[in-house]
BAGUFI-841038 format. One record per residue: chain; x, z, y of N, C-alpha, C in turn. Coordinates in nm, 3 decimals. Atoms other than C-alpha are relative to their C-alpha. Layout:
residues N
<chain=A&nxx=X&nzz=Z&nyy=Y&caxx=X&cazz=Z&cayy=Y&cxx=X&czz=Z&cyy=Y>
...
***
This chain:
residues 133
<chain=A&nxx=0.060&nzz=0.102&nyy=-0.085&caxx=2.712&cazz=0.131&cayy=-1.724&cxx=0.110&czz=-0.099&cyy=0.039>
<chain=A&nxx=-0.099&nzz=0.101&nyy=-0.033&caxx=2.895&cazz=-0.194&cayy=-1.670&cxx=-0.008&czz=-0.038&cyy=0.147>
<chain=A&nxx=-0.003&nzz=0.044&nyy=-0.139&caxx=2.995&cazz=-0.343&cayy=-1.336&cxx=-0.117&czz=-0.092&cyy=0.030>
<chain=A&nxx=0.111&nzz=0.091&nyy=-0.022&caxx=2.731&cazz=-0.611&cayy=-1.378&cxx=-0.131&czz=0.076&cyy=0.022>
<chain=A&nxx=0.121&nzz=-0.079&nyy=-0.015&caxx=2.458&cazz=-0.347&cayy=-1.413&cxx=-0.005&czz=0.072&cyy=0.135>
<chain=A&nxx=-0.004&nzz=-0.074&nyy=-0.126&caxx=2.572&cazz=-0.156&cayy=-1.105&cxx=-0.041&czz=-0.090&cyy=0.117>
<chain=A&nxx=0.025&nzz=0.087&nyy=-0.115&caxx=2.551&cazz=-0.456&cayy=-0.871&cxx=-0.110&czz=-0.103&cyy=-0.023>
<chain=A&nxx=0.098&nzz=0.103&nyy=0.034&caxx=2.277&cazz=-0.655&cayy=-1.041&cxx=-0.116&czz=-0.006&cyy=0.098>
<chain=A&nxx=0.118&nzz=-0.002&nyy=-0.087&caxx=1.997&cazz=-0.545&cayy=-0.804&cxx=0.034&czz=-0.003&cyy=0.149>
<chain=A&nxx=-0.039&nzz=0.000&nyy=-0.141&caxx=2.194&cazz=-0.566&cayy=-0.478&cxx=0.000&czz=-0.143&cyy=0.052>
<chain=A&nxx=0.004&nzz=0.132&nyy=-0.062&caxx=2.125&cazz=-0.860&cayy=-0.249&cxx=0.073&czz=0.007&cyy=0.134>
<chain=A&nxx=-0.075&nzz=0.004&nyy=-0.124&caxx=2.354&cazz=-0.955&cayy=0.039&cxx=-0.039&czz=-0.122&cyy=0.082>
<chain=A&nxx=0.036&nzz=0.108&nyy=-0.092&caxx=2.290&cazz=-1.172&cayy=0.344&cxx=0.104&czz=-0.010&cyy=0.110>
<chain=A&nxx=-0.099&nzz=0.017&nyy=-0.107&caxx=2.509&cazz=-1.316&cayy=0.620&cxx=-0.053&czz=0.041&cyy=0.137>
<chain=A&nxx=0.047&nzz=-0.051&nyy=-0.129&caxx=2.407&cazz=-1.096&cayy=0.915&cxx=0.112&czz=0.073&cyy=0.071>
<chain=A&nxx=-0.095&nzz=-0.077&nyy=-0.081&caxx=2.593&cazz=-0.921&cayy=1.194&cxx=-0.067&czz=0.130&cyy=0.042>
<chain=A&nxx=0.050&nzz=-0.128&nyy=-0.048&caxx=2.557&cazz=-0.564&cayy=1.315&cxx=0.069&czz=0.032&cyy=0.132>
<chain=A&nxx=-0.053&nzz=-0.045&nyy=-0.128&caxx=2.598&cazz=-0.457&cayy=1.677&cxx=-0.003&czz=0.153&cyy=-0.001>
<chain=A&nxx=-0.011&nzz=-0.145&nyy=-0.012&caxx=2.719&cazz=-0.100&cayy=1.716&cxx=0.030&czz=0.028&cyy=0.147>
<chain=A&nxx=-0.014&nzz=-0.026&nyy=-0.142&caxx=2.673&cazz=0.023&cayy=2.072&cxx=0.021&czz=0.150&cyy=0.024>
<chain=A&nxx=-0.026&nzz=-0.137&nyy=-0.042&caxx=2.825&cazz=0.342&cayy=2.211&cxx=-0.053&czz=0.011&cyy=0.142>
<chain=A&nxx=0.064&nzz=-0.011&nyy=-0.131&caxx=2.609&cazz=0.449&cayy=2.504&cxx=0.033&czz=0.132&cyy=0.067>
<chain=A&nxx=-0.026&nzz=-0.117&nyy=-0.082&caxx=2.674&cazz=0.693&cayy=2.784&cxx=-0.132&czz=0.041&cyy=0.065>
<chain=A&nxx=0.129&nzz=-0.046&nyy=-0.053&caxx=2.366&cazz=0.898&cayy=2.872&cxx=0.014&czz=0.070&cyy=0.135>
<chain=A&nxx=-0.024&nzz=-0.073&nyy=-0.125&caxx=2.524&cazz=1.039&cayy=3.190&cxx=-0.092&czz=-0.045&cyy=0.113>
<chain=A&nxx=0.088&nzz=0.048&nyy=-0.107&caxx=2.320&cazz=0.816&cayy=3.423&cxx=-0.142&czz=0.051&cyy=-0.020>
<chain=A&nxx=0.132&nzz=-0.053&nyy=0.027&caxx=2.002&cazz=0.937&cayy=3.252&cxx=-0.004&czz=0.151&cyy=0.028>
<chain=A&nxx=-0.006&nzz=-0.143&nyy=-0.034&caxx=2.118&cazz=1.300&cayy=3.292&cxx=-0.015&czz=0.019&cyy=0.150>
<chain=A&nxx=0.011&nzz=-0.011&nyy=-0.146&caxx=2.153&cazz=1.242&cayy=3.665&cxx=-0.143&czz=-0.020&cyy=0.046>
<chain=A&nxx=0.140&nzz=0.025&nyy=-0.038&caxx=1.797&cazz=1.109&cayy=3.681&cxx=-0.093&czz=0.111&cyy=-0.048>
<chain=A&nxx=0.093&nzz=-0.097&nyy=0.058&caxx=1.627&cazz=1.357&cayy=3.449&cxx=0.055&czz=0.142&cyy=-0.003>
<chain=A&nxx=-0.063&nzz=-0.129&nyy=-0.001&caxx=1.875&cazz=1.639&cayy=3.424&cxx=-0.023&czz=0.089&cyy=-0.121>
<chain=A&nxx=0.021&nzz=-0.084&nyy=0.117&caxx=1.773&cazz=1.759&cayy=3.078&cxx=0.034&czz=-0.077&cyy=-0.127>
<chain=A&nxx=-0.035&nzz=0.057&nyy=0.130&caxx=1.813&cazz=1.686&cayy=2.709&cxx=-0.073&czz=-0.131&cyy=-0.030>
<chain=A&nxx=0.075&nzz=0.124&nyy=0.023&caxx=1.557&cazz=1.404&cayy=2.728&cxx=0.082&czz=-0.124&cyy=0.037>
<chain=A&nxx=-0.086&nzz=0.114&nyy=-0.034&caxx=1.836&cazz=1.185&cayy=2.867&cxx=0.048&czz=-0.073&cyy=-0.125>
<chain=A&nxx=-0.042&nzz=0.064&nyy=0.125&caxx=1.948&cazz=1.122&cayy=2.508&cxx=-0.108&czz=-0.096&cyy=-0.049>
<chain=A&nxx=0.107&nzz=0.086&nyy=0.051&caxx=1.609&cazz=0.985&cayy=2.407&cxx=-0.030&czz=-0.114&cyy=0.097>
<chain=A&nxx=0.025&nzz=0.109&nyy=-0.096&caxx=1.575&cazz=0.781&cayy=2.729&cxx=0.096&czz=-0.116&cyy=-0.023>
<chain=A&nxx=-0.097&nzz=0.106&nyy=0.028&caxx=1.894&cazz=0.589&cayy=2.653&cxx=-0.039&czz=-0.075&cyy=-0.127>
<chain=A&nxx=0.043&nzz=0.064&nyy=0.125&caxx=1.771&cazz=0.524&cayy=2.298&cxx=-0.127&czz=-0.082&cyy=0.021>
<chain=A&nxx=0.124&nzz=0.073&nyy=-0.027&caxx=1.427&cazz=0.420&cayy=2.429&cxx=0.026&czz=-0.134&cyy=0.067>
<chain=A&nxx=-0.033&nzz=0.126&nyy=-0.069&caxx=1.579&cazz=0.158&cayy=2.660&cxx=0.059&czz=-0.099&cyy=-0.098>
<chain=A&nxx=-0.062&nzz=0.087&nyy=0.100&caxx=1.792&cazz=0.017&cayy=2.376&cxx=-0.106&czz=-0.056&cyy=-0.095>
<chain=A&nxx=0.105&nzz=0.041&nyy=0.093&caxx=1.495&cazz=0.010&cayy=2.136&cxx=-0.098&czz=-0.096&cyy=0.065>
<chain=A&nxx=0.093&nzz=0.088&nyy=-0.072&caxx=1.267&cazz=-0.147&cayy=2.397&cxx=0.058&czz=-0.140&cyy=0.016>
<chain=A&nxx=-0.064&nzz=0.131&nyy=-0.016&caxx=1.516&cazz=-0.428&cayy=2.463&cxx=0.003&czz=-0.077&cyy=-0.132>
<chain=A&nxx=0.000&nzz=0.065&nyy=0.133&caxx=1.545&cazz=-0.501&cayy=2.088&cxx=-0.140&czz=-0.048&cyy=-0.037>
<chain=A&nxx=0.139&nzz=0.037&nyy=0.030&caxx=1.165&cazz=-0.501&cayy=2.046&cxx=-0.046&czz=-0.119&cyy=0.085>
<chain=A&nxx=0.038&nzz=0.111&nyy=-0.088&caxx=1.118&cazz=-0.730&cayy=2.347&cxx=0.062&czz=-0.132&cyy=-0.047>
<chain=A&nxx=-0.067&nzz=0.119&nyy=0.051&caxx=1.373&cazz=-0.975&cayy=2.208&cxx=-0.066&czz=-0.049&cyy=-0.129>
<chain=A&nxx=0.063&nzz=0.034&nyy=0.128&caxx=1.212&cazz=-0.965&cayy=1.862&cxx=-0.138&czz=-0.061&cyy=0.021>
<chain=A&nxx=0.131&nzz=0.057&nyy=-0.032&caxx=0.864&cazz=-1.027&cayy=2.009&cxx=0.013&czz=-0.145&cyy=0.049>
<chain=A&nxx=-0.023&nzz=0.135&nyy=-0.050&caxx=0.998&cazz=-1.332&cayy=2.192&cxx=0.036&czz=-0.097&cyy=-0.112>
<chain=A&nxx=-0.036&nzz=0.086&nyy=0.114&caxx=1.153&cazz=-1.470&cayy=1.873&cxx=-0.122&czz=-0.032&cyy=-0.085>
<chain=A&nxx=0.120&nzz=0.023&nyy=0.081&caxx=0.828&cazz=-1.423&cayy=1.680&cxx=-0.096&czz=-0.097&cyy=0.070>
<chain=A&nxx=0.086&nzz=0.091&nyy=-0.076&caxx=0.632&cazz=-1.598&cayy=1.957&cxx=0.053&czz=-0.142&cyy=-0.007>
<chain=A&nxx=-0.060&nzz=0.133&nyy=0.007&caxx=0.876&cazz=-1.889&cayy=1.965&cxx=-0.014&czz=-0.060&cyy=-0.139>
<chain=A&nxx=0.015&nzz=0.048&nyy=0.137&caxx=0.861&cazz=-1.915&cayy=1.586&cxx=-0.143&czz=-0.047&cyy=-0.025>
<chain=A&nxx=0.141&nzz=0.038&nyy=0.019&caxx=0.480&cazz=-1.921&cayy=1.587&cxx=-0.034&czz=-0.127&cyy=0.079>
<chain=A&nxx=0.025&nzz=0.120&nyy=-0.080&caxx=0.478&cazz=-2.182&cayy=1.866&cxx=0.063&czz=-0.124&cyy=-0.062>
<chain=A&nxx=-0.074&nzz=0.113&nyy=0.056&caxx=0.730&cazz=-2.402&cayy=1.685&cxx=-0.047&czz=-0.038&cyy=-0.139>
<chain=A&nxx=0.036&nzz=0.021&nyy=0.141&caxx=0.588&cazz=-2.367&cayy=1.332&cxx=-0.085&czz=-0.125&cyy=-0.024>
<chain=A&nxx=0.080&nzz=0.120&nyy=0.027&caxx=0.319&cazz=-2.640&cayy=1.360&cxx=0.080&czz=-0.130&cyy=0.013>
<chain=A&nxx=-0.081&nzz=0.121&nyy=-0.021&caxx=0.576&cazz=-2.892&cayy=1.484&cxx=0.106&czz=-0.017&cyy=-0.108>
<chain=A&nxx=-0.100&nzz=0.006&nyy=0.107&caxx=0.811&cazz=-2.806&cayy=1.198&cxx=-0.065&czz=-0.023&cyy=-0.136>
<chain=A&nxx=0.069&nzz=0.026&nyy=0.126&caxx=0.547&cazz=-2.877&cayy=0.935&cxx=-0.053&czz=0.124&cyy=-0.068>
<chain=A&nxx=0.052&nzz=-0.124&nyy=0.058&caxx=0.435&cazz=-2.517&cayy=0.880&cxx=-0.141&czz=0.028&cyy=0.048>
<chain=A&nxx=0.137&nzz=-0.019&nyy=-0.047&caxx=0.073&cazz=-2.571&cayy=0.980&cxx=-0.072&czz=0.102&cyy=-0.087>
<chain=A&nxx=0.071&nzz=-0.105&nyy=0.069&caxx=-0.139&cazz=-2.271&cayy=0.891&cxx=0.084&czz=0.121&cyy=-0.035>
<chain=A&nxx=-0.088&nzz=-0.112&nyy=0.034&caxx=0.162&cazz=-2.048&cayy=0.840&cxx=0.050&czz=0.074&cyy=0.124>
<chain=A&nxx=-0.052&nzz=-0.056&nyy=-0.125&caxx=0.214&cazz=-1.953&cayy=1.207&cxx=0.003&czz=0.152&cyy=0.000>
<chain=A&nxx=0.008&nzz=-0.146&nyy=-0.001&caxx=0.110&cazz=-1.591&cayy=1.150&cxx=0.068&czz=0.065&cyy=-0.120>
<chain=A&nxx=-0.062&nzz=-0.054&nyy=0.121&caxx=0.286&cazz=-1.553&cayy=0.815&cxx=0.152&czz=-0.012&cyy=0.000>
<chain=A&nxx=-0.144&nzz=0.015&nyy=-0.007&caxx=0.638&cazz=-1.648&cayy=0.921&cxx=0.057&czz=0.123&cyy=0.070>
<chain=A&nxx=-0.056&nzz=-0.123&nyy=-0.056&caxx=0.838&cazz=-1.331&cayy=0.981&cxx=0.149&czz=0.007&cyy=-0.029>
<chain=A&nxx=-0.140&nzz=-0.032&nyy=0.025&caxx=1.194&cazz=-1.210&cayy=1.003&cxx=0.006&czz=0.117&cyy=-0.097>
<chain=A&nxx=-0.017&nzz=-0.116&nyy=0.089&caxx=1.331&cazz=-0.960&cayy=0.754&cxx=-0.022&czz=0.127&cyy=0.081>
<chain=A&nxx=0.041&nzz=-0.121&nyy=-0.071&caxx=1.209&cazz=-0.612&cayy=0.845&cxx=0.116&czz=0.077&cyy=0.062>
<chain=A&nxx=-0.113&nzz=-0.075&nyy=-0.053&caxx=1.558&cazz=-0.475&cayy=0.906&cxx=0.069&czz=-0.070&cyy=0.116>
<chain=A&nxx=-0.062&nzz=0.072&nyy=-0.111&caxx=1.655&cazz=-0.744&cayy=1.159&cxx=-0.064&czz=0.042&cyy=0.132>
<chain=A&nxx=0.044&nzz=-0.033&nyy=-0.136&caxx=1.629&cazz=-0.650&cayy=1.529&cxx=-0.076&czz=0.133&cyy=0.005>
<chain=A&nxx=0.066&nzz=-0.129&nyy=0.009&caxx=1.508&cazz=-0.303&cayy=1.428&cxx=0.108&czz=0.108&cyy=0.012>
<chain=A&nxx=-0.116&nzz=-0.088&nyy=-0.021&caxx=1.756&cazz=-0.057&cayy=1.582&cxx=-0.016&czz=0.141&cyy=-0.056>
<chain=A&nxx=-0.009&nzz=-0.140&nyy=0.038&caxx=1.863&cazz=0.283&cayy=1.461&cxx=0.088&czz=0.066&cyy=0.106>
<chain=A&nxx=-0.073&nzz=-0.069&nyy=-0.106&caxx=1.972&cazz=0.521&cayy=1.738&cxx=0.022&czz=0.145&cyy=-0.039>
<chain=A&nxx=-0.032&nzz=-0.139&nyy=0.030&caxx=2.147&cazz=0.853&cayy=1.693&cxx=0.074&czz=0.062&cyy=0.118>
<chain=A&nxx=-0.075&nzz=-0.072&nyy=-0.102&caxx=2.295&cazz=1.119&cayy=1.919&cxx=0.141&czz=0.020&cyy=-0.053>
<chain=A&nxx=-0.139&nzz=-0.016&nyy=0.038&caxx=2.672&cazz=1.115&cayy=1.909&cxx=0.058&czz=0.124&cyy=0.067>
<chain=A&nxx=-0.065&nzz=-0.118&nyy=-0.058&caxx=2.879&cazz=1.428&cayy=1.966&cxx=0.147&czz=-0.034&cyy=0.019>
<chain=A&nxx=-0.135&nzz=0.043&nyy=-0.031&caxx=3.190&cazz=1.290&cayy=2.128&cxx=-0.002&czz=-0.074&cyy=0.131>
<chain=A&nxx=-0.004&nzz=0.078&nyy=-0.123&caxx=3.278&cazz=1.040&cayy=2.396&cxx=-0.130&czz=-0.076&cyy=0.021>
<chain=A&nxx=0.128&nzz=0.071&nyy=-0.010&caxx=2.964&cazz=0.839&cayy=2.319&cxx=-0.114&czz=0.101&cyy=-0.016>
<chain=A&nxx=0.115&nzz=-0.090&nyy=0.009&caxx=2.642&cazz=1.030&cayy=2.389&cxx=-0.102&czz=-0.049&cyy=-0.101>
<chain=A&nxx=0.093&nzz=0.062&nyy=0.094&caxx=2.432&cazz=0.789&cayy=2.184&cxx=0.072&czz=-0.114&cyy=-0.071>
<chain=A&nxx=-0.053&nzz=0.113&nyy=0.076&caxx=2.521&cazz=0.541&cayy=1.913&cxx=-0.119&czz=-0.074&cyy=-0.058>
<chain=A&nxx=0.112&nzz=0.081&nyy=0.049&caxx=2.288&cazz=0.255&cayy=1.826&cxx=0.054&czz=-0.111&cyy=-0.089>
<chain=A&nxx=-0.034&nzz=0.106&nyy=0.094&caxx=2.301&cazz=0.009&cayy=1.537&cxx=-0.118&czz=-0.096&cyy=-0.005>
<chain=A&nxx=0.108&nzz=0.097&nyy=0.016&caxx=2.102&cazz=-0.313&cayy=1.518&cxx=0.055&czz=-0.121&cyy=-0.077>
<chain=A&nxx=-0.038&nzz=0.117&nyy=0.079&caxx=2.124&cazz=-0.591&cayy=1.257&cxx=-0.065&czz=-0.123&cyy=0.062>
<chain=A&nxx=0.052&nzz=0.123&nyy=-0.061&caxx=2.081&cazz=-0.947&cayy=1.382&cxx=0.057&czz=-0.120&cyy=-0.073>
<chain=A&nxx=-0.047&nzz=0.123&nyy=0.064&caxx=2.118&cazz=-1.303&cayy=1.265&cxx=0.051&czz=-0.101&cyy=0.101>
<chain=A&nxx=-0.058&nzz=0.084&nyy=-0.105&caxx=2.239&cazz=-1.448&cayy=1.597&cxx=0.055&czz=0.090&cyy=0.109>
<chain=A&nxx=-0.069&nzz=-0.082&nyy=-0.098&caxx=2.441&cazz=-1.332&cayy=1.895&cxx=-0.072&czz=0.012&cyy=0.133>
<chain=A&nxx=0.072&nzz=-0.007&nyy=-0.127&caxx=2.185&cazz=-1.380&cayy=2.173&cxx=-0.042&czz=0.143&cyy=0.033>
<chain=A&nxx=0.041&nzz=-0.139&nyy=-0.024&caxx=2.057&cazz=-1.024&cayy=2.132&cxx=0.119&czz=0.083&cyy=0.047>
<chain=A&nxx=-0.119&nzz=-0.075&nyy=-0.041&caxx=2.411&cazz=-0.885&cayy=2.160&cxx=0.032&czz=-0.027&cyy=0.147>
<chain=A&nxx=-0.029&nzz=0.036&nyy=-0.140&caxx=2.468&cazz=-1.073&cayy=2.486&cxx=-0.105&czz=0.060&cyy=0.094>
<chain=A&nxx=0.106&nzz=-0.055&nyy=-0.084&caxx=2.132&cazz=-0.958&cayy=2.623&cxx=0.018&czz=0.152&cyy=0.017>
<chain=A&nxx=-0.017&nzz=-0.145&nyy=-0.008&caxx=2.198&cazz=-0.592&cayy=2.540&cxx=0.122&czz=0.038&cyy=0.085>
<chain=A&nxx=-0.122&nzz=-0.030&nyy=-0.074&caxx=2.550&cazz=-0.595&cayy=2.680&cxx=-0.018&czz=-0.024&cyy=0.149>
<chain=A&nxx=0.016&nzz=0.035&nyy=-0.142&caxx=2.436&cazz=-0.752&cayy=3.007&cxx=-0.107&czz=0.081&cyy=0.073>
<chain=A&nxx=0.107&nzz=-0.079&nyy=-0.064&caxx=2.149&cazz=-0.508&cayy=3.074&cxx=0.060&czz=0.106&cyy=0.093>
<chain=A&nxx=-0.052&nzz=-0.098&nyy=-0.095&caxx=2.220&cazz=-0.306&cayy=3.388&cxx=-0.065&czz=0.137&cyy=-0.018>
<chain=A&nxx=0.067&nzz=-0.129&nyy=0.022&caxx=1.969&cazz=-0.035&cayy=3.288&cxx=0.040&czz=0.065&cyy=-0.132>
<chain=A&nxx=-0.044&nzz=-0.052&nyy=0.128&caxx=2.145&cazz=0.022&cayy=2.957&cxx=0.148&czz=0.036&cyy=0.010>
<chain=A&nxx=-0.138&nzz=-0.043&nyy=-0.024&caxx=2.464&cazz=0.228&cayy=2.990&cxx=0.089&czz=-0.010&cyy=-0.125>
<chain=A&nxx=-0.086&nzz=0.021&nyy=0.117&caxx=2.665&cazz=0.074&cayy=2.705&cxx=0.145&czz=0.020&cyy=0.042>
<chain=A&nxx=-0.139&nzz=-0.034&nyy=-0.029&caxx=3.014&cazz=0.220&cayy=2.711&cxx=0.095&czz=-0.091&cyy=-0.078>
<chain=A&nxx=-0.084&nzz=0.081&nyy=0.087&caxx=3.158&cazz=0.020&cayy=2.422&cxx=-0.088&czz=-0.062&cyy=-0.107>
<chain=A&nxx=0.074&nzz=0.064&nyy=0.109&caxx=3.030&cazz=-0.228&cayy=2.164&cxx=0.097&czz=-0.045&cyy=-0.108>
<chain=A&nxx=-0.074&nzz=0.052&nyy=0.114&caxx=3.150&cazz=-0.328&cayy=1.823&cxx=-0.095&czz=-0.098&cyy=-0.068>
<chain=A&nxx=0.082&nzz=0.098&nyy=0.070&caxx=3.018&cazz=-0.643&cayy=1.664&cxx=0.062&czz=-0.021&cyy=-0.137>
<chain=A&nxx=-0.050&nzz=0.012&nyy=0.136&caxx=3.061&cazz=-0.623&cayy=1.289&cxx=-0.054&czz=-0.129&cyy=-0.059>
<chain=A&nxx=0.039&nzz=0.128&nyy=0.060&caxx=3.057&cazz=-0.968&cayy=1.140&cxx=0.060&czz=-0.002&cyy=-0.139>
<chain=A&nxx=-0.045&nzz=-0.002&nyy=0.137&caxx=3.111&cazz=-0.880&cayy=0.781&cxx=-0.051&czz=-0.125&cyy=-0.072>
<chain=A&nxx=0.046&nzz=0.118&nyy=0.072&caxx=3.075&cazz=-1.158&cayy=0.533&cxx=-0.146&czz=0.014&cyy=-0.041>
<chain=A&nxx=0.137&nzz=-0.022&nyy=0.042&caxx=2.756&cazz=-1.002&cayy=0.408&cxx=-0.042&czz=0.142&cyy=0.032>
<chain=A&nxx=0.061&nzz=-0.131&nyy=-0.025&caxx=2.525&cazz=-0.712&cayy=0.484&cxx=-0.104&czz=0.023&cyy=-0.106>
<chain=A&nxx=0.100&nzz=-0.034&nyy=0.100&caxx=2.319&cazz=-0.537&cayy=0.220&cxx=-0.138&czz=-0.002&cyy=0.064>
<chain=A&nxx=0.137&nzz=0.001&nyy=-0.052&caxx=1.950&cazz=-0.601&cayy=0.271&cxx=-0.092&czz=0.072&cyy=-0.098>
<chain=A&nxx=0.089&nzz=-0.075&nyy=0.089&caxx=1.689&cazz=-0.360&cayy=0.137&cxx=-0.123&czz=-0.079&cyy=-0.042>
<chain=A&nxx=0.120&nzz=0.078&nyy=0.034&caxx=1.415&cazz=-0.626&cayy=0.129&cxx=0.025&czz=-0.090&cyy=-0.120>
***
């Protein structure tokens, strides 16, 4: 198999990935059980979904003025954008969340949330990110 064959079907896009290390300790104090891990992930996921809903609404509202009449309900973002993946970390970070985005507003919103115990963030701005779509 040649190098051209190996990479022929891979598509790359200029996106960023936010990696958030979260501390579930505040959720342990409230709930006191293992569900604290899922509560931290739920808050992170909810914030990403709320942001994504707002973007879709703004896109649908703006579409007619941009010349996309009739396409308001068909304009969508790539399925992997603003769709977080949360895992339980076994170390200093209790939870680790990853979310791909095409702008930095979501990162700023997540970092500034007082109900989201983000301990540390990493913003990976690689030249390109593999997209499965």
